[in-house]
N, C-alpha and C positions, 0 to 999 in steps of 0.2 A: 633539493639542493644539488648542485652540480659542482664537482671539484674543478678548480682552475688548473689548466694544463700548461701554464706559462709561469716562468720564474718572476717573482716580484723583485724589482730592482730599486724602486723609489722614484723612477722616472715617469711612472704612471700619473695620470691626472690626480691631484689631491683635492678632494672635496672637503666640505665642512662637516660631513657626516661623521658620526662617532661609531661607525660600524667597525667590526674587527678587521675587515679588509683595509679600511682607510688607516687604521692604527698601524697595520703592518707596512703599508706603503710609506707612511710617515717615518716609521722606524728605519726602514732601509734607505730612505732619502737622507736621514741624519747620519746613519752609519756609513754609507758609501761616500758621503761628502765630508766626513770627520767633523760634523757640526755638533759640538757638545752641548750648545745651548738648546738646539732643537731636540737632541737626544734627551736632555733633562726634562723638557716639556712633554715629551712622549712617554717617558718612563715614570711609572708611579713611584712616589717617594715613600715606600713602605718596605719594611723588612720581610713582608710576606711574598714579595716578588722575587722570582728566581729566573736565571738564564743559564742554560746548559749548552755548551758547544764543545766540539771535539778538541779544540786547541787550548781553550782556557778553563775547561772544567765547569763546575757548577759555581755560580756567583749568586749570592743572596743579598737583596737590598741594593740601593743606589751606591752606597759607599764602596762596595766591593767592585 
């Protein structure tokens, strides 16, 4: 495995693969274009999912 040395922006080609890389590309595509429908389709609808970022802190589940 080789680490990726470029930032993922969401402008990369999106394939139909369910790889973690494609999930990240789809997340940033939705995030950077403020597409809440795509974000909802990308984000698991579970309270077990968490997102941590320096500005918003830790959010758990889709409703947060």
